[in-house]
N, C-alpha and C positions, 0 to 999 in steps of 0.2 A: 706877719708871715706866719705860716703854720708848719708844724713839725709832723711828719708822717712816720708812723710805725705800724706797718701792716703784719698781720699775722701770717701764718703759713695758709693762706687761702681764705681767711675770714673776710666777709663782706664783699668778695670779688664776684664779678658777673662771669658765669661760665658761658662764653660766646664762641670758643674755638671748636669746630667740628673736625671731621677726618680731613677733608680737603683743605681747611685752613691750615692744619698742621702740615700737610703735604707741601703746600706752598712755603710755609715758614722753614721747613727743613731743606728744600731746594735753595731758597734765598741764603740761608745761614751757611750751609756746607758747600754748595756748588760754586766755585770760584774760577773764572775764566783764566786768571793769572796762574793757576796751577797747572794748566795745559802746557805753557810755554817752559815752566820750570821742569815738568816731567820730560818734555820733548828734548831737552837738552841731553838727556841720556840716550837718545836715539830710539831705535825699535825695541831695545831691551826694556824700555820704560813701560811697555804694554805688559810685559810679564811681571814687572814690578808692581803695576797696578792691581793685577790679579792676586799677587801674594799679599798686598796690603788689604785686599778684601777679605782674603781667607784668614790671615793672621790677626787682623785688627777690627775691620769693619763689622764682620759677622759676630765675633765675640762681643764687641761694644753693643751691637744691637740686642743680642740675646740677654746681656746683662742689664741694659737699660730697661728691657721689657719686664724682667722679673722684679727689678728693684722698684720701678715705677708702679708696678700692680701691687706691691707690698705696701707703699706709701706713696700715694699720688698727690700729697699736698704740695702748696707753693714753696718752691725751694729746691726740689729735686736733689741733686747731688749733695747738697749741704745736709738735708734731712737723713739721707743714707748714712754719710760719713759719721754724723753726730749719733745716730742710733747704733752704729757698729762700734765706734771708737771714742765717743765722748765730745763734750762741748769744744775743747781746745783744737781737736783735729778737725772738727767741723768747721771752725773759724779759719784754720789754714786752708782747708779745701775751698772755702768761699772766697777768701782773700786772694788767693792765686788764680781763682777763675776769673775774678773781676780784673785784677791788676795785670794779666797778660795782655788785656786789650790795649793797655797803655803802650805797649811795644808793638802790637799788632797795627794800630792806627797809623804810626808814621811809615811803617813798611808799605801799607796799602796807599798812603798818600803819595809815596815815591813812585809807586806803580802808575797811579792816575797822571802825576806830572810827566812821566815818560810817554804815556799814551797820547797825552794832549799834544805833544810836539808834532805828532803825525798830521795834525790839522794844517800845519804850515808847510808841509812838504819838507824837502832836503834842506831848505835854507834854515829851518827851525831845529833839525835833528842834532846839530852841533852843540846845542845847549844841554843835551842829556847828561853830560858830566859836570855841568856847572853847579857848584854848591849854592851860588847865589840864586840861581833860577830856581833850583829844586826847594830851596828853603822859602823863597818868597811866594811861589805857586801854592805849596803845600800848606803854608800857614794861612794865606789868604782864603783858601778853600776851607780849611779847618774852622776859622772863625766866622765865616759866612754861614756854614752849616750849624754851628753852635747857636749863632744869632737867630737863625730860623727856628730852631728847636726851643730856644728860651721864649720866643714870642708865643709858641704853641704849635701843637700838631696840625691844627687846621691850616697853618701855613707850612709847616715843616714836612708833612706827610707826603707832599707831592715829590720830594726828592726820592723817597723810597719807591713810590708807585711807578714813576718814570723809570727808575733804575731797573725795577722787575721787569718792565716791558723791554727795556734795552737789552737786558740779558738774554731773553728769548731771541731777540733779533740777532745777537752776535753768534749764537749757536746755529741759527738758521742760516745765516750768511756763510758761516764756516762750512757747514755741511754741504749746501748747495755748491758754493764756490769751489771747494775741495774736490768734490766728485767731478765737477765741470772740467777742472784743470787736469785731473787724472785721465779723464776720458779724452781730452784734446791732446795732452803732451806726455802722459805718463807721470810716474812717481818721481818726485825730486829726491827721495831717499830709497836706497836699496834695502829691501826686506828679504832676509834669508834666515834659515835656522840659526846660523852662527851669530848674526847680528840681533836675533831676538833673545838670545841667552845672556843675561846679565852676569858680569864678572863680580861674584859676591866677595872675592878677596880684595877688591879695589875699595878703599875707604870713600871714594867719591861716590860710588854705587850705593854703599850703605847710608851715606849722608843724604842722597837723593830719596832713598826709601823712606828715611825718617821724615822728610818733607812730605812725601806722598801719603804716609800715614797721618800726618797732621791734616792734610786735606780732607780726609774722611771723617775727621772728628766733628761732633756737633749734635749727635743723636741725643745727648743728654740735655739739650736746650729745651726740648718740648716739655719734659717733666718739670723744669724750672718754673714753668707757667701752669702747673697742675691745677691750681685753684681756679684757673680761667678756662678749663677744657670740659667739653661736655662728655660725661661718661668716660673719663680718662683711661680706665682699665680696658675699654673696648677700642677707643679711638686711637691711643698711642701705637699699639702693635700694628694696627691696619696702616697708619700713616708711615710708620717706619719701613714697613715692607714695600709700599708703593714707592716712596720717595727713594729707598735704598737702591731699587732696581734702576730707577731713572738716572740717579746720580752715578752710579758705577758705570752704566752704559755710556753716558755722556763723557765721562772722564776718559774711558778706554778709547771710544770712537772719536772724540775730539782730538786727542793726542795723536791718534793715527792719521787723521786728515791734516793735522798741522805738519806732520812729517812728510805727508804727500805733496804739500804745497810748497815747503821751505826745506832746503837742505839742513841737516842737523848742525852742521858747524856754523850756520849763519843765524841761528835762533838765539836771540837775547832774553835773559832771564826776566827783564822788566818789560820790554816791548815787543814780546814774541807774537802776541795775537795781532796787534795793528800791523806789525811787520808781515805776518803771514798774509793778511787780507791785502796789503799793498802788492805782494808778489803775486797773489791769485788775480788780482785786478789786471796786472801786467800780462800774465799768461793767457787770460781770456778776453783781452782787450776792453777792459772796463776800468779805466784808470781813476774814475771817481769812487770805486769801491774802497780804496784806501782811506779816503776822508770820511766816507759813510761808516766804515768800520771803526775808525778812530772815535768818531762821536758816539757811537753805540758803546765802545769799551768804556770812555770816560763816563758816560751817563750810567752805565751798568755798575761800574765800581763806586761811583760816588753815591749811587742809591744803597749799595751795600754798606759803605762806610757810615752814610746816615742812619741807617737802620741800627746798626750796632752801637753807634755813639749815643743815639736816642735811648735804646733799650737798656744798656747797662746804667745809664743815669737815673732811669725811672724806677728801676728795681735796685735801690742801693746795695751794691755788691751781691746782688742776685739773691741771696739767701738770708737776708736780714741782718747782716753783719754791721749795719749802720749803728746798732746798739753799742758797738765797741769803738766807734769812730766819732769825731767831733760832731756834735748835734746840729751844727749848722748845715752839714751835708744832707739832713733830712728836711730842710725848709723848702717850701714852695713858693713861687712868685705870688705877691698879694694881688696882682692884676690878671696874669695869664695863667696861674695855677700850675706852673711848671717847676722842675727841680733845677732851677737856675744856678744855685751855688755848686751842685754837683757837677753840672755841664761846664761851668767856668772853671772849676778846680781841675776837671779833666783836661780842659783846653790848655791850662797853664803847664800841667805836667807833660803832655804831649809836645807842646811848644819846646820846652826844655830838652826833651828826647830827641826831637827833631833836629835841633841845632847841634846837639852832641854828635848825632849820627853822620851829619854831613861834613864834620870837621875832621881833617887828617885822614880821610878815606876816600876811596872811589865810590861813586854813587851805587854801583852794583854791589860792592862789598858791604856798603851801609845798609842796603836793602836785606842782604842775606843775614847780617848780623842782628838786625831787628827781628827777622823772621825766626832766627834761632832762639832768641830770647822768649819770643811768643811760645814756641814749641816747648821749651823747658818749664815755663810757668804754667802754661795751659795743661800739660800733661800731669802735673802734681795731683790735681783732683782725680785724674784717671786712675793713678796708683791707688788712691783711697777707694774709688769705685770698684775696680776689680778686686781689691782684697776684702771690701765689704760683701761681696757676693757670697762667698762660703760662710763667712761669719754670721750674716742675717739668716741664711738658709739653716744653719745650725741653731741659731736663737729661736727660730720659728717653731722648732720641736715639732714638725709635722703639721702645724696649723697653716695649711696653704691653700685654703678655700678661696677660689677666685684669682689666684695668683697665676700668672703666665710664666711657668717654671721653664728653666733652661732644661732641654731634654737630656736623657741619659742618667738621671739620678745624680748620686754623689759624684761619680766619675765624670759626668758631663759638666758638672759645676766647677770642679777643680781643673778640667781640661780648658774650659772657657775662661776661668780666672787666670790660669798660668799663661795661656796664649796672650791675653790681652795685657797682662801685667808685664810680661816678657817684651813684648812689642813696644809697649809704652816706655819702658826702662831703656830699652836699646835706642829708641828714638831720642830720648832725653840726653843719652851719653854722646850720641853721634852729633847732636846739635852743637855740642861744644867744640867740635873739629873746625878748625879754620878752613875757608874755602881755598881750592887750589890757586896759586898765584897771589895770595893775600900779601899786601904790602908790609904787614907786621902781624904775624901769627900769634906771637906772645900777647901783644895788645888786643887782638880779637878775643882770645880766650879770656883774658882778664876782664874786658867789657861785658862779654856774654855772661860768664860765671859770677863775676862780681856784682853786676847789675842785678841779676836774679837774686843773689844772696842779700843784697842790700834792701831790696823791696820785701823779702820774706821777714827779715829782722825788724824792718819798720813796722809790718803788720803785726808781729808779736808784741812789739813795744805797746801799739795801741791796745792790744788785746789785754795785756797784763795791767796796764795803767788803768784802763776803764773797768776792768774787773775789780781791782782793788778800791776804786773809787765807788763801787756799789752800783754801777751802771749796767752790769751784765744782766740778762734776762733771768727771771726767776723761773724755776722748774715747776 
């Protein structure tokens, strides 16, 4: 077995162009499950999407553009945090950026399990709240995908490729079917000025806003692969602009069409899209649309899951933090040349989290709990990123040649940093709030907060243990 220790871009092939990055961003950020999550808020979700664009998505894009043009090496957010605040903070940013996926994966698996039931019609839908079904389906799919990726991308990549094509199919069906249903029967949801205005004083509104902000996160992923991008200073800003417009349009339009097809009160957070396609099929006399839509949703989400599972294992903790973790995680399979130890280790942890999530909770509550854990851990690096923007601008001391600067000078930098940091912090706090009707609110908060703290402490133990053992990278 061999142990890999890649530098920040050294020896990597620059193969990613502008359109490659556009597809990467769409695949990574655009998630069909966010449409059903947002649509639960009704028409006011459309305004919340716009607020999330202005308060988070645009500041995030401007920040990533400037920081990636200052340092376009492999590692992205880790390199920026390290440059601004030092080695330890860089590790924390990288560790939480990776470990959030351990919570994200079970939530996505629960979504796929719920969508799969639509293939069997009403006879299968009763299994949606069965812990046994959800655990069995999710763990089977998890280990099948891990097995495919251990054998190699030559066999595993078809999961991502088919998933990408299915994603396009889902949105196409939703757009055509939703417009058709509206033309034939009118909207299933009433749209008015009063229904469009969100109740900011309602905690549930703020919690949904935190989730919608999370749905726009991901622009920092491109620079993580900076060492593999052709002319990153030129390619990244263009790709972010193109994909950003597409993503924002589809989120807003898709949510609106979902509300046109299905009454707000009947939308389920897990099965919203398959449910919507089933209703559309009934309204336009195409009953087979439900099964076709369910197949597309399952394939789309499975492809996204396979892409993230494979990606985070092949770039150990994205930013080179494998130097502070057990050396075995950096080994590759002697026959297939894949990071099999990292893949299997991820599978073991996700299996444990999945079993914990479906115990003593409703399936919907488990899904929301895992999603909230992902939000908290994933946004910790964003706090570092937005804080690093003014710090690195000041450290540059006017040396900004070739840098895509945030417009507006010092005031623009601080406005961008403050908006992004504030939206991120608010989302993290709101993610701690238990959902309405939670069977055990105190246990929900304990699981979310305690689980996040446990993983951060575990990471710091690895960091200090390996630093004292002399395994930290030399400067």
